[in-house]
N, C-alpha and C positions, 0 to 999 in steps of 0.2 A: 375227043380222046379222053378217056377217063384216067384220072391221076389217082394213084394209091400210095399210102405211106409205105416206106421201105420196111418198117417193122410194125406189124399189126399186133395190138394189145389182145391178149387172150380174154375171152369172155369170163366174167366173175359172177359168182353167186350173189344175189341181192341180200340174202340174210347175212352173209359174211361181211358185206360192206356196212350194213347197219350196225353190227356188233363192233366193228372197228371204229366207226364214227362215235359210238357211245362211249367206248373205253378210252378214246384218245382225247376227249374234251376236259381241260383242267378246271373249269369254272364250278362244276358241281361240288367237288370236295371242298373247295375254298368256301363256298357259300355255307356248306354244312358246318365248317369250323367256326365261321363268324356267328352263325346262329347259336351255336353251343355257348360261345363266350358271352354273347349278349344275355342269354338266359341266366348264366351264372352270375353276371354282374348285377342284373336286376334283382335277383333273389338275395344277393349279399347286401344291397342298399336298404332293404326293408328293415326298420328298427323294430326290436321286440317291444311289445306293449308293456309299459311300466306298470308295476303293481299299484293298486289303489292305496293311497295314504289316508288313514282315518283322520277325520277332522278333529282338531283340539277343542275341548269344551271352552266356551266363552267364560272369562273370569267374572265372578259375581261380586259386586261391591258389598261392603259391610251392611249397608242398608237393605240389601236384597238377600241377606242370609249368609254371607261369606266374607272372608277377609279381603280388603281392597289391596290392589297392587301398590307397592311402594312408589311414590313419586320421586323423580330425580330432584335433588336439591338445587335450587336456582342460586347462582352466585349473588352474594350480598352486594347491593349497590352502596358505594361509599356515601356517608352522610354529607350533604352539601353544606358548606359553611354559609351561615346567614350573612346577608349584606346589610351594612349599617348605612342609614340615611344621614348625611351631614346635618339635615334639619333637626335631627334628634341629638346633636352633640350636647353633652352635659355642660352645665355652668357651675361656677363656684360662688359661694357666699359665706355668710356668718350670721350668728344669732344676736338678738338683743340681750339686755341684762336679765330679763325674765326668762329667756330661753324658749319663748313661744312664737316669736316672729323671726323670719329670716330675710336678709337683704341680698339681692343678687349683685355681684360685682360688675358684671357687664352692663353696658349702656342699654337700657330697654328699647331704645330707638333702633338698635341694630338687629333685633330679633322679635319673636312673638312671646312676650313674657307669660301670657295666659296659658300656653301649652305645657308649662312645667307643673307637674302634679305630685311629685315625690321629692324627698330629700333623704340623704344618708344620716344615720345616727351614729354615735361613737362606737357602738358594738358591730358596725358593718351592716346592720339591717336598714331597711328603708321604711319611711313613714309618709302618709299622704299629707298634702298641704293644699291650702286654698289660696288662690290669687286674690290679693287685697287691692292692688292698684299701684300707681306710681307715686312715690314719696318725693316731694320737692326738697331742694336743699334748704337747710336751716340757716339762720343768721350766725350761728356760733360754730359752724363746721370748721374743724381743725385738720381736715383731709385724712384723718386716721381711720382705717377700717377696723375699728374695735367696737366692742359692745357698748362702751360708755359713750361713744360718738354715734351710735346707731341712728338715733332720731334726727341727726343733723345731716346725714348723708343722702344724696340723691340716688334713687334706684327703685327697682321693682320689689315690692314687699309681699311676703307670703305668711300665712298663719299655719302653724303646725297643728294638725288635727289631734294628734296624740303623741305623748313623749315630750322630751325636753332637750334643748340644745345647751350644752355646757357653755358658760360665759367665755367668749373669745375663741371658741372652737370654730374651725372651718367646716363647711358642709358642701356637698355636691347636690345641685338641683337637677332633676331628671324629668324627661317626658314620660308619659304612660307607655309609649312604644319602646322607649329605651329600657324601661324596667321589665316589661313583659317579655322582651327578647332575651333576657339574661337570668341566670340563676345566681342569687346572692348567697354568700356564706358568712355566718356570724363569726366575729373575730374575738380572740382572747389575747390581751396584751401580756407579753412575757418580759421583755425589756431587761435582758441579762446577757453577760458574756457567754459564748458557746464554747464548750469543750469537745465538740463533735469532730474528732480527728479525721474520720472517714470523709465527712463533708468538706472539711478544709482541704484535704488532699485532692478531692474531685475538683474543687474550685481552682486550685493551683494548676492542676493538669489541664483544665479547660482554658484558663487564661494565660498560662505560661508566666505567671507572676507569683511572688511570695506573699501570702496573707500576713498582714501585720496584726490586724484585729478582726475578730468575727463576733457579731452580736446576733442573738436570737430575739427578734422583735415581736412577732405574733405567731399564734397558732390559729388555724381555721377549723370550723366544724367538719369540713370535708377532708380532713387529715392533711391539708396543705400547711406549709410553714413559710414564714418570711424572715429573711436574714439580711444583715448589712455587713459587708466586708470592706475593710480598708487594706490596700496593698502597699507594700514597701515601695518607695519611690525608685524610679529608674531614670537617671540623668535629671533632666528638668521636667519630668512627667510624673504625676501621681494620680492614682485612680481610686474612686470610691464606687462600690457596686451594690445595688439592691438586688437581692436574689430571692426568687420565688421557687420553692420546692413543691411541685404539684403532687397530687395524690399518687401518681404513677412513679414518682421519684425523679422526674425530669427537672432540669434546672433552667430557669428563665432569668435573664440578666438585664438590668437597666444600669447604664454607665453614667458616671458623673465625674469627668476629669477636673483636676484642680488647676488653678492659675498659679504659675510660679512667679514669685515676687523676688527678683534678683537682689534688690537693695536690702531686703530683709533675709534673703536666703531661706525662704519658707514657701510652702504650698498652701494656698488659700482657696476654699470653696465659696465661702460667704464673707460678707463684710465683717471685719473685726472678729473673725473666728480664730485668728492666730495659728491657723493650720491644725487646730484641734477639732476632733469629731466628737459630738455629744449625741449618742444614740437616742436619748429621750426626745430629741428634737425631730425625729423622723416618725411621723404619724401616718398610719395607713387608714384612710377613711372608709374604704370598703373593698371587697374582693368579690369578683363574679366570674362566671363562665359565659362566654358568648360563643355558642357552638362548641368547638373544640379548643378555643383560645381563651386564655385567662385575661382578665382586665382588672385594674385596681386604681385607686386614687392615692397619691402620696402627697402629704402636706409636710414641707420641710421648713421648719422654723429657723430664723436667724435673728441677729441683733436688731434689725430695723424692719423686719417683715417676714412674710412666709411665702415660699414658692409653692405653687399648686400644680400638680401634674396629673393628667389622665393618661395612664400607661396601658397600652394594648399589646397583646402577645402576637408575635410574628417571627417565624423561623427561629425559635429558641431565644428570641430577644424580647424585651419590653420596650416598645417604641413610645416616645413622648408625643401622643396624638393631640394633646391640648395642654396649654400652660396658662397659668394665671398668677396673680400676685396680690397679696394683701400688705398694704403699708401700715405700719403702726409706730414708726419712730422709736423713741425710747420711753414708751409709756410705763 
């Protein structure tokens, strides 16, 4: 038995079916849109070619016929402070009655006396010396370090090659390395009271003390000057100060406090000074520059002897780097 659908589909034209299938597919328009967007994006990502930049001419140095380019200034390296070798420490001494020989105060057994080749003269300059040898003690030695007792004292002896040592003057003996590392400045003695009020006010402002006396001791060929200031006492303290005014105007101080003698109610710096200061007893043996720091020798005479100082500059002060003493009693 043949079965038939209740409703039979009418026959359709094949051409009509193909047109309907073509127009009803949604993929084709979408693909066209995506292709268009892709083309636009690719064309927009392409960078325009940059115009050619002409090459700059290579600068020609002066030696090649043109001006050289200016070099950048390099920062200045600060000058290094030289280092002192303790083996070259200066020594103190004094001359004989003729002024042509010098005797070192230090025991020659404690150092190398032959390495000392120069000594200081009264004007602050240096002179060459020759090592003569060790002088034995004489039978008539009275222990005084004075020119009249020179030949009786034990110590290293040197001959002055040129110049002369004034009788009973102190000198500083130096090694060649010590001298070559420093610049020495000739000194001119002034030795008078100073009326420089501006300097007095600077000193008082620095030290917070009132200046009682101010003396101008020396001038140096490098425009430095050396002064001595005595301050008014405060309580049981009194101060004496050596002042170096360097060529730049900076002040360098060396301090010498007094001893207060309660029984006598006075301040004393040296034996039998009675609390009085005599500026003529302050002798500057030499002044030198060691790098950027000043150095000097101070010989301070008293009733029974002379204090000897090697002062070195440090942080605005003059430090006592070496001390010596000459005994002469009441000659």
